[in-house]
N, C-alpha and C positions, 0 to 999 in steps of 0.2 A: 337878637334880643338877649339881654343878660339874664341868665337863669336865676341868679340870686336875687335880682331886682324883681323878678316875676313873683317871688314869694314875699317880697318886701323885707328881706332879711339883710341885704347888703353883703359885703364880704365878711366871712367869719375869720377870726384872727389868724392871719398868715396862710389861709387856704385860698388857692386860686379857683377860678370858675371851673376849670377842667377837673379838679380834684373833688369838688363839692358835690355831694349827693344827698338830697333830703331823705328823711325817713318816711317812706311811703308804706301804707298798710298793705299786707299781702291779701290778694284776692284769690278766690277759688271759683272756677267755672266748670260746668259739667257738660261734656259732649254727649250726644245721643249714644246709646249702647251699640257696640259692634257685635254682630251675630257671627259666630264661628262654627263651622260644621266639620265633623269628622266622618268620613265615608268609610264604610266597611263593605267589602264585596264577598259574595259567597257563590261558588260555582253552581250553575243550574244546567242540566243536560237538556239540550234542545235538538231533536232529530230534524234534519233538513233533507228532504227527498228531492233530488235533482234529476229530471229526466233528460237524457241525452239522445238526440235524434241525429243520425248520420245521413246526409244527403250527398249522393255521389253525382257530381255534375260532369258531363262529358262535353268537350268543346272541340270543334274543328279549328285547327290553326295551320296556316300555310308553312310548308317546308319547301324551300326552293332547291330544285335540282337543276343545275346548269348543264345544258347540252350544247356542245360546240360542234360546228360544222367546219370543214376545211376544204378549200378549193385551191387549185393550182392553175396558172396560165403561163404560157410562153410568150415572151415579147421579144421581137427582133430589134436590137439596138445597133445602129450603124456606127462603125468606128470613125468614119469620116466626119460625122457630126461632132464627135467628141473633140477631135483635133481643132476643128473650126472654133468651137466654143472655148477651148483651152487657149488658143492664140488670142482670141478677142478679150478674154478675161485677163491675160497677162499684160496686154497693152494698157488696160484701164488702170492698172496698179502703177 
């Protein structure tokens, strides 16, 4: 829409639509008031009594103590068996 034609004025001598601005009356509106607070703090002594109770708890917990036993036994090994097994194993290779 042509802004100048809206007001029924047409083009003003040599002024383009982008440069034209009609004289509009100034309006004043009022927003609701804003409340602003200023806080001031003053020290006030307050005694706080705190009771402390100590409870001593005793617990049994396992502590592992390893005890080792040792046994010995004598086994007779025949040397003839060793040779027999040695020969058989070398043939397989």
